[in-house]
N, C-alpha and C positions, 0 to 999 in steps of 0.2 A: 504494500501500500504505500503508494506518497505523499512524504510529509505534507501537510495543507501551511500555508503562509496567511496569518489573517493579514489585510489588506489595512490601510493606517491612512484616511478621507486628510489629504491634505487641504485644511482650513484655511491656512495661512496664505497658500499660493490659491485660492478660490477670493480672500480678502483681497490681496493683488493684485488679481485681475480686474476682479470690482469695482474697486476705487479708483482703477485707470479706467474707467469706461470700455471695457473691452470684452466684448463676447469670448466663446470660447474658439473658434476663427478666426475673431478678432485678434487674439492673442499672436495666434499660429501668425499668420502675414505679419505681425507687427516683428516677429524672431527672426522670418524668412530674410525683410528689406533689413534687419539690423545686418546679420549675417554677409548680406551681398554688398550691401553699400559700404558699410564702416569695415570689414571685416575680408570681403572680396571671396568671401565661399558660398555655394552652392550648399543649401538647406532643403528639406520642402517638410514642413513641419504641418499638420494637419489640425482639425480640430478634434479629431479622436487618438492624437497625440497626447494633447492640451487635455482633453477630458481623463486618460488613462494618468497622468500627472498626479492630477487632481482626486481622482478615488483611489489611488496608491495602487493601483492596476502595475502600475510601474513606481516598485518603491525608490528607486534610485534613478535617475536620467544620467545619462555618460555627459562626459566633465565641458565638451562645448558646448550642452543645453545649460548646464547649469550655469556657466558662464555669461549665457545669452542671455539668462533669464533676470542673473544678477545682475547685466549690466543696465537692462533694459528698467528694471523696476528701484535703481538706484539700490541699491542691499544688497552686505553680503551672503557667501552661498546658505551659510550658515542661518539665514534668516528667511529661506524662502518654503521653509516648513516639510521640508523631505525628514524621513525620518525611516530608514530601513527596519523593515519585519525582524522579528524573531521569533520562531517556535520558541514553548516553554521548553527549556533542558537539550535545544539542542543545537547544533554547530548551523550556522546561516549558508542559505542557498545552493542546496543540499536535497533532491529526492533521497529517499531510499526508508527503510524500517527505521521505529523509534529504539533501536539495540546498541544503544552508545554501552551498554554492561557486555556487550558481546567479547569473549574472550580474547579472538582476534584483534578487535578493533581496540581495547583497551594495552592489549600488548604491542598493539604496533604504535599507539600514540604514546605511551609512554617510553619507548626509545626513541620517540622523537623530540619527547621531553627531555629527554637523558644526553642524547647528541646536541641537542642547544644548549646545553652545562657545557657540554664538553668542549660545542663551539667557543664562546667565549669564554672561559680558561683557558686554553690555549690556541687562540685567535692568534698570536701572534709566529706563537713558533708555527701553526698551518699556511699563515703569509708565505715564511719563508720557505717551507715545504714545499707550497705552489710555483716557486719564484722557479726553482729547477725545473718545471714542469715547461718551461720558454727560455729557455737557454738563449736564442736568437735575441731576446727581450733585456739582458741585464745589462744595470746601469755601470760604469766604472764605480769604483768607489764608495756601491751601495748594494755592494754583492751579501745577501744574510742577509738584507734588513724586512724583503714580502714585498720590494719593490720594483717593477719591470716600468718598460716603456720601449717603445717604436724609438730609435736614435733623431729624428727628422720629428720629435715632439717634444726635446727639451731645443732650446734658442742656444746658442755658443755662449752668448752674455745677457743676464739680464735684460730684459723688455719694458721700458716706461710704459707704465699704464695707458699713459694719456694716448699713447702711437696704436696700440691696437684698436682695429676696425670689428665689430662685433655683427654679423651677417644675418636678417633671418633668415634660415634656406626653408620659404615655403613650398618647395614643391618636391623636398625631403620624403624617399620611400618610406611607410611605414617598414620598419624591422621585422625581416624575417620570424624571428622566436618571441613568441610570448612568455615561453614557462608554462606552460599546458602540457606541452609533447608528451609523449609517453617513456620518452627517454628521465624526465624529470618524477616518473612515479615516486622512487624512492625517498624523496625528502615530500612530499604528500601523504601523509598518512591516511587511512583510511579512517573517511568519516561514519559509515557504517560496513553493515559486513559485503557491502553490492558496490560501494562508491567513496572514493576519494575524495580529500579537498581538494576543490576544480584549481588552483592554485597555492602558492605558495603561504602568500600573505593571509589568506584564507585560513592556514592551519594556524599564523600567528597570534588573528585576531579571536582564534576561539579555545586554543591553548594555552598563548604567552604572549596578551597583550602590554605592549609595554608602554608606558605614561604618555607618551608620544607618539600617534601612528594614525596619521591622517591624508590623503590618497589627494596632496595639492596637487597644482599645476608646476611645473619644473622647463629647466628648457635641459635639451640634450647635444652633445658633440654631435657634429655629423662632418667636418673638416677643422683639421690643425692648418695653419699654415705659417711659417716664419719667417719667408721670404723678407730681405731685405729690402724689397721696391713698394712692400707694405704687409706686416702682421698681420693677421686677421684669425679668427673665432668663427668656424658657425655654427647654428643649431636651429633642430628643429623643437616642438612639443614633445611632453613623456608628462606622464602622472607619476607620484613617487611609488606608488604599490608594484609599477613595471619593475623600477628596480630592485624590490623585493623580491619580486618573482625569477628574475635572474640571476642577481646577484648574490644574495642572502643566502638566493637554493643553491650556488654553484659553492658558498663558502659550507652549507649544511653538509652537501654531499660531501667535499675532502674532508670533513669530520667523522659522516659516516663509516667514510671506509680508511681514516687513516690514523684515530685514534683508540686504541685500544683498549677493553675494557677486561679487568680480571674476576674471578670470582670471589676475590677479596673486597672489592668494588672499589680497586685503586684503577687508575688510568693514566694511561703514557701514551708518547707518540709512532708510529710507525717511523724506522728512522729511514726508510729508503721512499722518495713519492713514488708511484705508481700512475699513471693513468688508467690502464686496462680494466677498470673496474666504474672511472667514472664516463658517465656514458652521455648524460647532459654538458657537460663538460666540452666531451669532444663533440656536442654537438652545436656547440656556439663559435668551436674552431678559435681560428685565431685572434686574438688580441684586438688590431688594430682594423676590425672590419665590422666597422657601426654600423653598415649596413646589414648584416646579424642581430645585434642585438640594440636595445637604448644604452647608451652611453651616458649616464647622469654625471654633470660634472660639478662637484662639490668644490668651494673655492674657499682654498684654506691659506690662511696667511699668515707668513710670524711676524710676527711683534716685537720691531726692536727699539727700545727705547734708547738712541741716542745721545751724543755728548763725547766728554772724553772716556768715559767709563759704560761702552754699550751693555743692553742686557734684554735676555726677552722671558717672557710668561708662557707657559704650556698648560693644554686641561685635562682632567684627569676625566673621562666620560663614564657613567653610572652604566653599568650593562642594565641594571632595570629599571632604567628611563628611557634608553633609544632602543631603536632596532637592531640597530648596526653599529659596529667598531667599538662595543661596550667592551669595559675593562683594561682600556688603553689609555696612555696617554699623547694629549694630540695637542693640535696649530688651534689656538685663538686670537682673532677669532675662526670660525670654519664653520659652514652651512652650506646646504641646497641652493645650486642655481635657483630662484626662484623669483615670481614679484612677490612683493611687499601687502597685496591684497590681493582675493581673489574674482573683483571688480575685473574687466577685461580694460577698463580704462590707466591702471594701472601699465599694462605689457608694455608700451611704446616708453615710459620714464624709467620701469625697472630694468629692461632690458640693458644695463649697463654692471662689468667689475665692479666698479667704484661704489657702485649704490648699496649693492650687495652686502661688498665690505662694513660699508655703515652702518647697517641693519645688523647685521653680526656682531659689529660692536657696539651700538645701543642695546643689543638684546644678551648678549654675552657678558659683558663688563659692569654693564650700567642695567641692566635688571628688566630693561623699559621690553617689557612680554606684550604691548602692543603693538608690537611692530612684526611679530611672528609670524605674518602673512594672512591669519586672518581676518584681519578688521579692514579698514578702507583707505585707499589709496595714499601714502604721506607726501605732505606740501615741503619738499627739502630745502628751497627757498626761505621759509619763515619757521620750521621745526627744529629744534634742537634735540643732540647734539648735529645736526644733517649740518646745521647752515653756519655751525664753525667750524665743524671737520672742511666745508665747502673752503673756506675762507682757506682755512691752513695749506690746505692742498694747494692751492692757486696763490701762494706766498711762498711755498715751500719746505716752511713747515712739518709739512706729511707731504713723502715721497713713498710711492707707492711702483713696485715692477711687480712684471710675471717673471715665474723661472721655467717655466713649462708644463706638458699637463704630463702626468705620472699615472699609474696605475697600481694597483692593492692585487698583487698575485693570487692573492684566494678569492677576492669580490669581482675583480675586475671591473670595480666604480674606480671614474679619475678622477682626481686632484688635479684643479686648477690652481698652481701653485704661485702665491703671492707673496709677497715680503712686501712691507710697511713701515720707514727710517721715521719717526716721530720725534721733532727737540726735545727733552727732557723736559722745559717748561711747560710744557703744551702738552706734554704727556702726562703730567702731574696733575694741570689742571682740570684736563678731562676726566681722567680716572681713579686720581689719588682717592683722595678721601671717598668718592663715591660708587669705585671698583667694590663688586659684591663677590663673599664669598662664597657663596654656594650657586649656582642656576638649574633650569631645567633639565639638562644635563648631567649634572656632576659637578662635581667642588674644582672652586678655582681657585688654585695657590694664589696664598696671600703675601709670598716673596718672589721678585725678580728673578733671572739667573744671571752670571757672566752671560755674554757674547765675547767666549775665548773657546781657542783648542780643547783645554781641557775638559770643559763641561762637556761641549760636541761628543768627546771624547767619553767621559763620564752616561751621557745619555743613552749612546749607544748602545754603552755595556751592560747599563739595566736589561737591557732585553723588553720594555714596556712601549717603546714607541711605538707608534704607527708608523705604515709605510709612508704616508703622506706628510707624519711629522720630519721621519729619515729624512728624505729625502730636501725636503725644506732645509732644515738645520743645514745639512751637506750643501746643497747648492746655494745655501748665502754663505756658507762660510768659503766654501772655494772663490765666491766672486764679492769676498768682504769688503778691496780694494774700491769697488763701483759703490757698493752700499753706503759702506760708513767709513767716509774722507776724516 
């Protein structure tokens, strides 16, 4: 017998439509006009589609529909009234018997949870192991850090952020791999005796939901070009869950086949990497082929407080609070390249590495959670700390470079690595007393570390640096004469 999902009538959407004086067909026509005139894309919404949204027959539309509705009504997506239905005591989104106590289901789900625990416990070790699967992409000086990259993804010298052109690739084809292929079945545990979780993020949401877990719009990398004639980065669109369904699924698969569990309950890592049983990783193929998978570009910034004695600050990510990268010491600020608001009107202003870096500073070091992407667009010219940071960048008190794009060998997630050198007086005025000790992702160190060779060496030997942090520290130290004068 198929599981029955109760419909939840969307009274909020009905209210918004009626207040706008529209029929269901009128709203459909308005959305089609908005998509065509402002976003140059063709849609074919009908009164039936709107009726399905309002009655709850469609519990949660796709990201484009949500974005268009939010833009038309000038409200955040979270205020559109969509509430995904949940059957009592059953995982979301699947057909099947209500048989959560089936021994096979219980066994698979417990194994999945144990592998998740091992993944977070051995994340860096597994990244180093996965690095050996890609010998052609190992980076000189970054061996055994879990970092890989095609040689032409790292420029010969840091590139000033202002010189990089960002290109929105509207014609970029959808990636081939979604994460729902047969080859990923081993990381999608049984939901019922006859059904697996549809995608990896469904398993996370049901079995181990972190504090921060929302399917927000993000930009994906489609091309990297560091040519001297005009360095550029090209992007398309993706959702956050697209990354979970591929990147974290790859990590889970690696842990599943490389973490050894003993009868006594102890665990260890298999000493030799092997791709023999990594069917999903083999399906993904060449890490540089961004047509096969969506490459989410997280922007990680090494913050250097300049002056005569430059120093850096790093961030410990709490594995219980984030969906990926937990338990490691990472760059701060660091965040997914995504708009500041779910309203499409923010897309143009926020398609900027600098704007993303600013928001992450505000969120991670100053605790400004209202800039986390769930609210309204930001007025950068008038709101703080953005206006002050813009002025400081304009007069040279903040200088930002891009170090290149690297990959975490375990997840194949991308790190757009940047470094910000901030004059000490401005740094202290901006972050000194106001800096938070804890943010939504974990503990923020209260002391800065000297930017010197001994520090870099000690941090690397600690074996707790994320691949992105390892790469940013290494490349910044390598080019220190350019960055810290």
